[in-house]
N, C-alpha and C positions, 0 to 999 in steps of 0.2 A: 504493500500500500504506500509506504514511504511518507514523505512530508513534502507535498507539492511546492509550497512557497519556499521552503529551504532548498529543495532539490533544484528548482528552476531559477532561483535568484542567486543563491550562495554556493550550493554544493557543486554547481557546474564549473566553479573556478578552483576546486580542490587541487592543490599541487602546482598551480600556475604562478610562476614568478613574474608575471606581468604587473605593471603598476596599477594600483587602485586609488590610493590616497596620496596626493602630493601636498605636503604640509608647508605652512608659511616659513618654517625655519630651514627649508631645503630638503628635509628628509622625505623619503618615499616609502610607503607601506604597500607591499605587494598584495595581490589577492590571497595568496597562500598564507602570508604572515597575518593578514586580517582574520582569516578563518581560524588560524591557530589561536588568536586572541579571543575570538568569539567562543571557541570551544572551551577555553579556560573560564570565561564568564558563565557559560552554560553549566559547567561542572560545579561552579560556585552556587548557582541558583538551585541546582539539584540538591546540594547539601542543606538547603534551607527547608527541605521537605515540602516544597510547593507542588500542588497537583496541576496537571494540564487543565487549562480553562480558568485558572485563577488569575487575578489581575495584578499587574506590577505598575504602580504609579510612579512616574519618573519626572522630576523637575531638576534638570541638570543643564549645565552649559554644553555647548557643542564641542565635541572632541572625538578622536578615534575610538576611545573607550566607550563613549556614550552610544556610538553607532554599533559597536560590538555588543552592547547590552541589548539593543534591538534585535540583532541577529541571534543572540543567545535565547531571547524570548521565543523567537520563531522555532529554534531548535528544540526547545523544551516544551513547546505547546502552551506557553503562558501568554496571556493577553497583554499586549504592550499598550500602556496608557501614557503617552507623552503629554506633559503639561507646560504651558507657557512659563518661561523663566521670570516673567514680570509679575506673576500672580503673588499676592501677599499671602501670609499664613492663613488669614481668615478666609480668603478665597479658596485656598487649597483644601481646607477642611471639608467643604461640600463635595469636591471631586473624590477625595479619599473615602469619605463615608458613603457616598452614593454608589461608587463602583464596588465597594466591599474589598478594596485592595488588601492583599495579604503581604505585600512587600512595598515599601516606600523608599525610593532612592532620591536623595537630595544633596545639595552642596553642604559642606561642613557648616557654613554660616547659617543655614536654615535648620539644622538638625535639632537644636535646643527647642525652637518654637514648634517643630512638628512632632517631637517625641511624645507629648501627651496625646496628640491626635491619633498617632499610629498605635499607641498603647491601648487607647479606647476601642480600637478596631481589632485588637489582638494581631496587629500587623508588625512585621519586622521592619526596622529602620536601618538602612545602610547609606553610606555617603560616597559620592563621586564628584570630584572637583573639576574645574576647567582644565587644569594641567594633567588630568588623568589620575591623580592621587585619590585616596579615600579608602574607607574600610572595605568597600566592595572590591576594589582593585587589589588591595593587599591580599584578600582572600583568594581572588582569582589567580594571582600570580603563583600561588602554591599548588595550582591544579595542573593536570595534564592537558596538553594542547590537542586533545582529540575527544570527540563526543559523538555518540550515535544518536542522530535526531529521533525524537519521539514521533511515533506514527500519527499522522493527522490526515484529514481529508480536506478537499477544497471547500467544503461546507462548514468546516470548523472556524470559529472566530480567531482572528489574528490580532486585532487591535480595537481599542475604543478611542474615539476622538469626541471630545465634548464640544457641542456647538450651541450658540445662543440663538434664541428667537426673540420675539417681542413680548411674549407673555410667559409666565412661569419661569422655572429654573432652567439652567443649562441641561441639555439632553446628551446622553452618551450614545453616539452613533456606533453601532456594532458592525465592524467590517470583517468579512470573511477572507480566508486565503484566496478564494476565487476572485473576490472584489479587487484585491491588490494585484494579483497576478495578471488578470485580464487587462487591466488598465496599463500596467507597465509594459506588457508585451505588445499591446496595440500601439502605444506611443512610440516605442522603438521603431516600428514600421512606419508610422505616419510622419515622424520627424527625422527619419533616416539615420538613427544613431547606430554606430558600429563600434567595434573594439578599438578603432583608431581615434575615437572622440576623446577629448579632454574637456570636461565641463567645468567652467568657472562657477564654483558653488559658494555663495555667500549668504544663502538663506538659512534661517533657523531650522533645526530638525525636530522641533516639537509640533510642527505644522505640516499639514498634508502636502503642501507645495515642496518644501525642502526634503521631506522624508519619503513620502509615498509616490511622488512624481519624480523629482530630480534624482534622488539616490536610487530608487528602484529601477529607473530607466537606465542609469549607468550600470547597475548590476546586471540587468537583463541583457544589455548589449555587450558586456565584457569590457567596457571602456574604463576610463579613470576620471578623477576629478581633483581639481585644486580646491582643497578643503579649508576654506577660511572661516574663522570663528564668527565673523560678522561682516557686514558691508563696511569696508574702509576704502575711501576713494584712492588713497595712495597705493594700497595693495592691489586694487582692481586695475589701475593704470599700469602698474609695474608687472603684473602677472598675466594680463590679457594676451600679450604676444605668445604665451605658452599654451593658450587655450584654443579650442575650435568652436565652442558653443557656450551659451550662457542662458540661465533661467533666472528671472527676477521679477520683483514687483515694480509697478511704475516708478516708485521712489528711486530705484536703482538707476533707471534710465534718465530721469530728470537730473540726478546728481552727476552722472557722467557728462551730460550735456552742459552742465554749469561750468565745466573746466575746459579751458582752451586746449589742454594737452590731449583731450580725447578727440582724435582726428580720424580722417579717412584712412591714413596710413596705419594707425594703431589697430583699426578694426578690419582692415582689408582682408586678412587671412581667415577671419572668423567665418564659420559656416552658417550659423543661425543664432539669432537672439530671440528668446521666447519670453512673453510677459503674461502675467495672470495675477489672481487673488484680489485685484481691484481694477476698476475701469481705467484704461489708458486713454488720456485725452488725445483727441485728433491732432492737436498742436504738437504734442510730443512725438507722435508718429511722423509728422511732416518734418520737424526739426531734425529728428534722428536720421531720416532718409537723406535729407540735404547734407548733413554732416558726414555720414558714413557710406551712403549708397545702399545701406541695408534697410529692408522693410521688416520691422518687428513683427513677429508672429504672435498674435494674441489668441488666447483660448479661454474657455469657460468651464469651471468646475465648482464643486462644492465639497464640504467635509463629508457629506453622506454619499457622495458618488465618485469622488476623484474627478477625472476629466470627462466632460460630456461632449464638447464641441471643440473644434480647432480651425483656425484659418489654414489654408492649404500650404504644404511645403512647396509644392510645385503649383503655381497658379497665383491668382491675384489675392493678396492679403489686404482686405479692406478695413481701413480705419473706421472705428465706430461699430464694428461687428465682431462677433466671436467665431465667425466662420461657419462650418457645416457640422452636423452631428458626426461623431466618430463612427467608424464601422462597428456594427453590432449594437450601437446605441440608437434607440428610437426616440424621437423628440416630437412633441405635438404642442399646439397652443390651444388652450381651452377657455371657455367661459368660466371665470372664477366662481360664479354663483352656482351654475348648473353642471359644470364639468363637460359640457357639450363641445365637440370639436369646432373650432372657428375657421372660417375661410382664410386662405393664405393672404398675408398682408395685414390682417387685423391684429390688434394688440390684445393679448390675454395672458393667462397663466401658463407658464412653461412647465410641462411635465416630461419626464424622461424614464426610459426603461432599458435595461441592459444588464450584462454580467457585472458591471461596475457598481450597480445600485446596492446600497447597504441592506442589511437584513432587518433593521428596525432599531428602535431606541431602547436602551437598557432599562428594564423595569418600568416602562411607560407604554403599556399596551394600547391605551386610549390615544396617546399622541401618535403612536405608530399607525393605528387604524385610520386616524384623521389625515395623515400625510402620505401613507403608502397604500395605494389602492390594491384590492384583491388581485387585479390583473397584472400587478407588478409595476405599474407606473407610479413614480414618485412626484408629488406635487411640490415643486421647488420653492414656491413662494416668490419667484421672480417673474416679473411681467416682461413680455417681449413679443416679437413678431418675426416672421420669416418672410424675407422679401422675394421678389419675383425670380431672383437668381438662386434662391435657396440659402442665402446667408442669414444667420440668426442675429437679431439685434436685441440686446437687453436694454429695456427702456426705463426700468425702475424695479423696485421691490414692493411686493404686495404687503410686506411687513416693514417695520421701521428699523430693521437691522442696519447698523452702520458698519462699513468695512473700511478701515483706515490702515494703509500700509500693508494690507493683506490680513489684518486681524479683525475678527468679529467683535463688535461691541454691542452689548444689550442696553439700550437707552434707559430702560426702567431702573436698572441698577445705579446708573449715574444720577437719575432724577431723585431716587430715594435719598441719596447722599446730599444732593443740593437742597431738597425740601427740608432737611433736618438742620440746615444752617441758620444761625441767628439772623433775624430780619427778613427771611424768605417765606413768602406765603405759599408759592407753588413754582414749579419749573417745567420746562419741556426741553428735552435734549434731542437734537437732530444732527444728521450728517450733511455737510455742505461740501461742494467741490473744492479740492485743494490740488495745486499743480504738482506737489511732491508726493502726497500720500493717497491721491485719488479722491478720498474723502477725509474730512477731519471733523472733530466733535465741537459743536457749538451749543452752549448752554443759555437758554432763555429763562430769565427770572422775573417773577412778579413779587414786589416787596409787600411786606405786611403794612397795613395802614400806619402812616406816620414814621416808618422806619426807612433807613438808608443802608442796605446791605454793604458790608465791607468786602468788596470783590476779591481783593488780594488775600485777605484772611480765608475766605471761602476756598479759593484755589489751593491754598496751602493745606487746608484740611482734607480736601479731596486727594491731593497728591500723597498724603500720608496713609490713605486708606485703600486706594485703588491702583492697579497696575498703570504704568506710565502711559501706555497706548490708549487708555480710557479717559485720560485727563482732557477736559474741555480746553480747546486752544484759546477760547475767549468766552467771556460772560457778558450778556447784554440784559439790561433791565427794561421791561416794558410795563405799561400801566395794566395791561390785561393780555391774556392769551386769546388768539382767535378761536372761536368755537362754532360748531354747527348748531342747528335747532335742537339737537338731542344733547347738547352740552359737551360733545367730544371735541378735544383740542384738534384743530386742523393743522397737523404738522406739514402737510403739503403746501399750505399757504406760507408757513414760516420758511420752508426750504426755498420757495420761490423768491421770497423777500430778500433772503440772505445768500442766494446762490452765487453771487459774484463777490462776496466779502473777501475771499482770499485769492481770487483769480484776477482781480482788476490790476491793471498796470499801476 
């Protein structure tokens, strides 16, 4: 029976001394050396007496060891749960408790705060730091560099990714081996990745883009990647001549364009630039092509589905569109109220079906039933249309979810924090266009009668309680929030009013 995900992404490289990870300090880790490291971590996990199907909650910085932990979870049949490194201890508590994680892995600096949370769950706590050190690594280094993968099927769960909506708490999207495998192998074909590719990888690996798209594609193709801990403009400019491809969020491309050293000559040898996780402004498309001669390839995916559509590798890559549905992925546009199929060109709810679509939300059967139809179509919550040439256009979200720099932000969470501040009667949090992040967070406040909220103090309080990517970029005070006849705040009106706040010259 084997272990399909391990066999087809990792195991195929057994014994290969070909490059896999090119590190910033000049060292290179081969596929074989990486698999040895992963096997040591797998043996360490086995020593914790964890059963296949149990969850491993991981909040660690990007490193080869962190990637090896992902591979080790695949080998041992454990469900990998990567968590944003920006989350506070209070935020992490929900994910650890909701997932029922039996192992929590964090940076040494977070261990003291997470210890009581892990203990309350009867979960083991281990550490793994950005430099690869930590209690988990020390244990792994004493293990043999060989491990027989636990037998799994394509229907077995491989990962949880928590995603935000506009109502309720974050939902744990359950991803199977087949979900991850089908998408990785399809993208290799669609984007023409081969063993000769060197991917410039500056994305985080707690997110589907950096882990289940970028990393899995490199593994499936047998290529290698320049494995940067984060986006650093100097590193990107210095190392780009060694790469053939790049995946990034719109922020990466706007920052490259902001530097005069990013020229046609620097990018001439590159094969492809791919963008996703947030909308890419048409202006960025045009400026990038003028500067480099390259047309950025934009695609569309979600936490629950990985990639759904892509602009073509060969063919016209249209700004403002996310291309065509991937092979084996069905996409339709329906009436949001009735679910009826709409004629081509009309705007409605985007629904998708395919081997990439997740199996449901962890311990949320009602949410699963509401968003995942019995026939397998997933209601994405995104509004869009398909034009006469078949290109998919995303025109907005049926929900108020904000995506800033590729990260999902749940407005209600920020609003609850703002509503609790001195002098604030109520608030509304919206996403507005931003040239660097795609969208950014804007907080609209209404003051209590006779009060003048201290905006600087409010921002300081928010910054101490929420991850940085959730912080409002600006706060605005209004006399009242726009409402409809039913009393519901009209966020669409606010978005229209402030849509040019951060994009005007």
